[in-house]
C-alpha positions as CSV (number, residue, x, y, z in Angstrom):
1,X,-20.0,91.6,-56.7
2,X,-17.7,94.2,-58.3
3,X,-18.2,92.8,-61.8
4,X,-21.8,94.0,-61.8
5,X,-21.6,97.1,-59.6
6,X,-18.2,98.6,-60.2
7,X,-16.8,100.5,-63.1
8,X,-13.8,98.8,-64.5
9,X,-10.8,100.9,-65.2
10,X,-8.2,99.4,-67.4
11,X,-4.8,101.0,-67.3
12,X,-1.3,100.2,-68.6
13,X,1.0,99.4,-65.7
14,X,4.7,98.9,-65.7
15,X,5.7,96.4,-62.9
16,X,8.9,94.7,-62.0
17,X,7.7,91.2,-61.2
18,X,9.6,88.1,-60.1
19,X,9.6,86.2,-63.4
20,X,10.0,82.8,-61.8
21,X,6.9,83.4,-59.6
22,X,5.0,84.6,-62.6
23,X,6.0,81.7,-64.7
24,X,5.1,79.2,-62.0
25,X,1.7,80.9,-61.3
26,X,1.0,80.8,-65.0
27,X,1.7,77.1,-65.2
28,X,-0.1,76.2,-61.9
29,X,-3.1,78.3,-62.8
30,X,-3.2,77.1,-66.4
31,X,-3.5,80.6,-67.7
32,X,-2.6,81.6,-71.2
33,X,-1.2,85.1,-70.5
34,X,0.7,86.9,-67.9
35,X,-2.1,89.5,-67.7
36,X,-4.7,86.7,-66.9
37,X,-2.4,85.3,-64.3
38,X,-1.8,88.6,-62.5
39,X,-5.5,89.5,-62.6
40,X,-6.5,86.1,-61.2
41,X,-3.9,86.5,-58.4
42,X,-5.2,90.0,-57.6
43,X,-8.8,88.7,-57.4
44,X,-7.8,85.8,-55.2
45,X,-5.9,88.1,-52.9
46,X,-8.9,90.4,-52.5
47,X,-11.3,87.5,-51.9
48,X,-9.0,86.0,-49.2
49,X,-8.8,89.3,-47.4
50,X,-12.6,89.7,-47.5
51,X,-12.9,86.2,-46.1
52,X,-10.5,87.1,-43.2
53,X,-12.7,90.1,-42.5
54,X,-15.8,87.8,-42.2
55,X,-13.9,85.3,-40.0
56,X,-13.1,88.2,-37.6
57,X,-16.8,88.7,-37.1
58,X,-17.4,85.2,-35.7
59,X,-18.5,85.6,-32.2
60,X,-19.0,89.3,-32.5
61,X,-22.5,89.2,-33.9
62,X,-25.4,88.3,-31.5
63,X,-27.1,85.0,-32.2
64,X,-30.8,84.8,-32.9
65,X,-32.3,83.1,-29.9
66,X,-35.6,82.5,-31.7
67,X,-34.0,80.6,-34.6
68,X,-34.9,76.9,-34.6
69,X,-32.1,75.0,-36.3
70,X,-34.0,71.7,-36.0
71,X,-36.9,73.1,-38.0
72,X,-34.9,73.1,-41.2
73,X,-34.0,69.4,-40.9
74,X,-35.9,66.7,-42.8
């Protein structure tokens, strides 16, 4: 969603990262660069938290009593 609707801001960042974790993530993910590894990890982190927000909505939204789930079956 963000890739089509958001403005990307690229900035130089100086971070103290756990090198062993970064190396392992690079290997496990099959990434070529540390930058790609960190960006993928950030994207996954964001997506997981968005999923948790959706999961919290289960049972909170009213169901559609007029919906016929059998109608969609073949």
